[in-house]
KEKE-3310 file (N, C-alpha, C; in steps of 0.2 Angstrom, whole numbers, plus 5000, padded with zeros to 4 digits):
npx = (5079:5083:5093:5102:5103:5108:5120:5128:5130:5137:5149:5153:5156:5166:5176:5180:5186:5195:5204:5208:5214:5223:5232:5238:5243:5252:5260:5264:5269:5280:5289:5292:5303:5316:5312:5302:5284:5270:5255:5242:5231:5217:5204:5186:5174:5156:5160:5170:5182:5196:5210:5226:5237:5255:5269:5278:5293:5306:5323:5336:5338:5350:5362:5373:5386:5380:5367:5353:5351:5342:5341:5334:5322:5309:5291:5280:5267:5256:5255:5249:5236:5219:5208:5197:5194:5189:5190:5204:5208:5202:5209:5223:5222:5219:5231:5239:5246:5251:5258:5267:5274:5280:5282:5292:5306:5317:5327:5332:5332:5336:5337:5338:5323:5316:5313:5318:5312:5311:5299:5292:5279:5269:5277:5278:5286:5289:5294:5295:5292:5295:5291:5300:5306:5319:5320:5328:5333:5325:5316:5303:5290:5280:5269:5259:5251:5245:5233:5231:5244:5250:5242:5229:5211:5199:5188:5173:5157:5140:5139:5149:5166:5184:5195:5206:5219:5230:5234:5251:5259:5273:5285:5303:5315:5332:5348:5366)
npy = (5011:5009:4996:5000:5013:5014:5007:5015:5027:5021:5017:5031:5036:5027:5029:5043:5041:5030:5038:5047:5036:5031:5041:5041:5028:5028:5036:5027:5017:5025:5024:5012:4997:4989:4974:4972:4974:4983:4989:5000:5007:5013:5022:5024:5037:5037:5025:5009:5004:5002:4994:4997:4990:4984:4976:4979:4986:4997:4999:5000:4995:4998:4991:4998:5004:5013:5011:5007:5014:5022:5027:5036:5026:5017:5017:5012:5021:5016:5004:5001:4992:4989:4979:4981:4986:4999:5007:5006:5014:5026:5029:5030:5039:5050:5051:5057:5048:5048:5060:5060:5046:5039:5036:5042:5038:5048:5049:5040:5036:5023:5016:5006:5007:5017:5027:5040:5048:5054:5058:5059:5063:5065:5077:5083:5085:5079:5077:5062:5051:5036:5020:5003:4988:4976:4960:4946:4948:4957:4972:4978:4989:5005:5018:5033:5044:5060:5064:5078:5084:5082:5089:5083:5086:5085:5071:5066:5059:5057:5057:5049:5048:5047:5046:5057:5053:5041:5024:5016:5000:4990:4979:4977:4970:4970:4974:4969)
npz = (5808:5792:5785:5774:5774:5787:5786:5777:5785:5795:5785:5782:5795:5798:5788:5793:5806:5801:5794:5804:5812:5802:5802:5816:5816:5807:5813:5824:5818:5812:5822:5824:5823:5813:5805:5813:5821:5822:5831:5831:5842:5843:5850:5850:5850:5856:5861:5858:5847:5836:5827:5819:5809:5805:5797:5789:5792:5790:5792:5805:5822:5833:5843:5856:5866:5876:5875:5865:5848:5833:5816:5804:5803:5795:5790:5777:5773:5765:5769:5780:5789:5793:5793:5786:5771:5766:5776:5777:5764:5767:5778:5773:5763:5772:5778:5768:5759:5745:5744:5756:5758:5767:5784:5797:5809:5813:5822:5836:5852:5866:5883:5897:5904:5895:5882:5869:5855:5838:5828:5811:5803:5789:5786:5798:5812:5828:5845:5855:5870:5875:5883:5886:5884:5883:5876:5874:5857:5854:5853:5864:5864:5869:5867:5869:5857:5852:5840:5837:5838:5824:5816:5813:5814:5825:5821:5817:5814:5813:5826:5830:5833:5831:5846:5852:5858:5854:5856:5855:5852:5850:5843:5840:5829:5834:5830:5830)
capx = (5083:5084:5099:5105:5105:5114:5127:5130:5132:5142:5154:5155:5160:5172:5179:5183:5189:5200:5208:5213:5218:5229:5238:5242:5245:5258:5265:5267:5274:5287:5292:5293:5309:5316:5310:5296:5278:5267:5248:5239:5224:5212:5199:5180:5168:5156:5161:5172:5189:5199:5218:5228:5244:5259:5274:5284:5297:5312:5329:5338:5340:5358:5365:5379:5389:5377:5359:5350:5350:5340:5340:5329:5318:5302:5287:5278:5261:5251:5257:5244:5230:5215:5205:5192:5197:5187:5193:5211:5208:5202:5216:5230:5221:5220:5238:5242:5251:5254:5262:5270:5273:5284:5282:5300:5308:5322:5333:5328:5337:5333:5341:5335:5316:5313:5318:5316:5312:5308:5293:5291:5273:5266:5281:5277:5291:5286:5299:5290:5295:5292:5292:5302:5310:5323:5319:5332:5335:5319:5314:5295:5289:5273:5269:5254:5251:5239:5232:5232:5250:5250:5237:5224:5207:5193:5184:5167:5153:5135:5140:5154:5172:5190:5197:5213:5224:5231:5240:5254:5263:5277:5291:5307:5322:5339:5355:5371)
capy = (5013:5004:4993:5002:5019:5012:5005:5022:5031:5017:5018:5036:5036:5023:5034:5048:5036:5027:5044:5048:5031:5030:5046:5039:5022:5030:5040:5022:5014:5027:5022:5004:4995:4984:4968:4973:4975:4989:4990:5006:5006:5020:5022:5029:5040:5037:5018:5005:5005:4997:4993:4997:4986:4983:4972:4982:4991:4997:5003:4996:4997:4995:4990:5001:5005:5018:5009:5007:5019:5021:5033:5034:5021:5020:5012:5013:5022:5012:4996:5000:4988:4990:4974:4984:4989:5005:5011:5007:5017:5032:5031:5032:5046:5056:5053:5060:5044:5049:5066:5058:5038:5036:5039:5040:5040:5052:5048:5037:5032:5019:5015:5004:5006:5021:5030:5046:5047:5060:5055:5063:5061:5071:5083:5087:5082:5077:5073:5058:5048:5029:5013:4998:4982:4971:4953:4943:4952:4962:4979:4980:4997:5006:5026:5037:5050:5065:5068:5085:5085:5081:5092:5081:5089:5081:5068:5065:5058:5054:5056:5043:5050:5045:5050:5061:5049:5034:5020:5013:4995:4988:4974:4978:4967:4973:4972:4971)
capz = (5804:5787:5785:5769:5777:5794:5783:5774:5790:5797:5782:5784:5803:5798:5785:5796:5811:5798:5792:5811:5814:5798:5804:5821:5814:5804:5818:5827:5813:5812:5829:5824:5823:5809:5806:5819:5819:5826:5832:5834:5845:5841:5853:5847:5855:5862:5862:5853:5845:5831:5827:5812:5810:5799:5799:5784:5795:5787:5795:5809:5829:5834:5851:5857:5872:5879:5873:5858:5843:5827:5812:5799:5802:5793:5787:5771:5774:5762:5772:5786:5788:5799:5792:5783:5765:5765:5782:5774:5760:5771:5783:5769:5761:5777:5779:5762:5757:5739:5745:5762:5757:5773:5792:5799:5815:5811:5827:5842:5858:5871:5888:5903:5902:5893:5876:5867:5847:5834:5822:5805:5800:5784:5786:5805:5818:5835:5849:5859:5875:5875:5887:5882:5887:5878:5877:5868:5852:5852:5859:5864:5867:5868:5869:5866:5852:5850:5834:5836:5837:5818:5812:5813:5818:5828:5815:5820:5810:5815:5833:5833:5830:5834:5850:5850:5860:5850:5858:5849:5854:5844:5844:5834:5830:5836:5827:5834)
cpx = (5084:5091:5104:5107:5110:5120:5130:5133:5137:5150:5157:5158:5166:5177:5184:5187:5195:5205:5212:5217:5223:5234:5242:5245:5252:5263:5268:5270:5280:5291:5294:5300:5310:5315:5304:5290:5275:5259:5247:5232:5221:5206:5191:5176:5162:5159:5165:5180:5191:5207:5220:5236:5248:5265:5280:5287:5303:5317:5332:5338:5346:5359:5372:5381:5384:5369:5358:5349:5346:5340:5337:5326:5312:5297:5282:5270:5255:5252:5251:5237:5224:5210:5198:5195:5195:5190:5200:5212:5208:5207:5222:5228:5221:5227:5242:5246:5254:5260:5267:5270:5277:5283:5289:5302:5315:5328:5329:5334:5333:5338:5337:5328:5313:5319:5314:5316:5309:5304:5292:5284:5270:5270:5281:5281:5288:5292:5293:5295:5292:5293:5295:5306:5312:5321:5323:5335:5330:5318:5306:5295:5282:5274:5260:5254:5245:5239:5232:5238:5253:5246:5231:5217:5202:5189:5178:5161:5145:5134:5145:5160:5178:5192:5205:5218:5224:5237:5244:5259:5267:5282:5296:5313:5329:5345:5362:5377)
cpy = (5009:5002:4997:5009:5019:5011:5010:5025:5028:5017:5024:5038:5032:5027:5038:5046:5034:5032:5046:5041:5029:5036:5044:5032:5024:5034:5033:5018:5017:5026:5015:5002:4989:4978:4967:4972:4980:4989:4997:5005:5013:5019:5027:5031:5040:5030:5015:5007:5001:4998:4994:4994:4985:4980:4975:4988:4991:5001:4997:5000:4994:4996:4994:5001:5008:5016:5007:5013:5017:5027:5031:5028:5023:5014:5016:5016:5018:5005:4995:4997:4988:4983:4974:4988:4996:5009:5011:5012:5024:5035:5033:5038:5051:5058:5056:5054:5044:5054:5063:5050:5035:5040:5037:5042:5043:5049:5046:5035:5028:5016:5013:5003:5011:5024:5037:5045:5054:5058:5061:5061:5068:5076:5086:5083:5083:5073:5068:5053:5041:5024:5008:4994:4979:4964:4950:4948:4957:4967:4979:4986:4998:5015:5027:5043:5055:5066:5075:5087:5085:5084:5088:5083:5084:5079:5065:5064:5055:5052:5051:5047:5047:5049:5053:5057:5042:5030:5016:5007:4992:4983:4976:4974:4972:4969:4972:4975)
cpz = (5798:5786:5780:5772:5784:5791:5779:5780:5793:5794:5784:5790:5802:5794:5790:5802:5807:5796:5799:5812:5809:5800:5810:5821:5811:5809:5822:5824:5812:5817:5829:5822:5817:5810:5810:5816:5824:5825:5834:5837:5846:5844:5849:5851:5851:5865:5856:5852:5839:5831:5820:5814:5804:5802:5793:5788:5791:5790:5801:5818:5829:5842:5851:5864:5877:5879:5868:5854:5836:5823:5806:5797:5800:5791:5781:5774:5771:5764:5777:5785:5795:5798:5789:5777:5764:5770:5780:5770:5763:5775:5779:5766:5766:5779:5773:5759:5751:5740:5750:5761:5764:5779:5795:5805:5813:5815:5833:5847:5863:5875:5894:5902:5898:5886:5873:5858:5844:5828:5817:5801:5795:5785:5792:5809:5824:5839:5854:5864:5875:5881:5883:5886:5881:5881:5871:5864:5849:5857:5858:5867:5866:5870:5868:5862:5853:5843:5832:5835:5829:5814:5811:5818:5820:5822:5820:5814:5813:5823:5836:5829:5834:5840:5849:5852:5857:5854:5854:5853:5848:5847:5838:5834:5831:5833:5830:5831)
residu = (MET:PRO:GLN:LYS:CYS:TYR:ASN:ASN:LYS:MET:ASN:LEU:MET:MET:LYS:ASN:THR:LYS:MET:LYS:LEU:LEU:LEU:PHE:ILE:SER:LEU:SER:LEU:SER:THR:ALA:PHE:ALA:GLY:GLY:LYS:VAL:THR:MET:LYS:ILE:GLY:LEU:SER:PRO:MET:GLY:SER:PHE:GLU:ALA:LYS:THR:SER:LYS:VAL:TYR:GLY:LYS:VAL:LYS:LYS:GLY:LYS:LYS:GLY:TYR:THR:THR:LYS:ASN:LEU:TYR:ILE:GLU:THR:LYS:SER:LEU:LYS:THR:GLY:ILE:ASP:LEU:ARG:ASP:LYS:HIS:LEU:LYS:GLU:LYS:LEU:LEU:TYR:LYS:LYS:HIS:PRO:LYS:ILE:THR:ILE:GLU:LYS:GLY:THR:PHE:LYS:GLY:LYS:SER:GLY:VAL:ALA:ILE:ILE:ASN:VAL:MET:GLY:LYS:LYS:LYS:LYS:ILE:LYS:PHE:LYS:GLY:LYS:VAL:VAL:LYS:ASN:LYS:LEU:ASN:PHE:GLU:PHE:ASP:LEU:SER:MET:LYS:ASP:PHE:GLY:VAL:LYS:LYS:VAL:LYS:TYR:LEU:GLY:VAL:GLY:ALA:LYS:ASP:LYS:VAL:SER:ILE:VAL:GLY:VAL:ALA:ASP:ILE:SER:LYS)
# end
């Protein structure tokens, strides 16, 4: 296959995959905590993967008598980066970043080794459970999301697509 044709097909595949990735990155970022960072891991089918990252997280996680809480924690959708400009652009477009500039955790609680949060992505809310661990003044967390839960349909181009399950890993600062 000529190199130019191969590059065009790969760009289109990455565009579709980036869009799905952006959505889930936004979701994972919405669960990110103040001063933290979030990485979304998106698998590709039939093989491969990529990551979307941000360190622009706004809001606070507070320590209380019954554990940790957060309210209206958010990331700016446009801050998500995959390392490839074109993929970043497609991801942001798929997440409708102009109409929905933020991905928000409207409410979240954490105690022991687990927590619950409500994520708002593109106007769709979803209750999620996550695992976590407090180390010094930081909360390390991880969870999986389904793109279908936020209205993202299967994205596939030339036999390569993004998998529905997206894994999110992050670290958030804790305020007292």
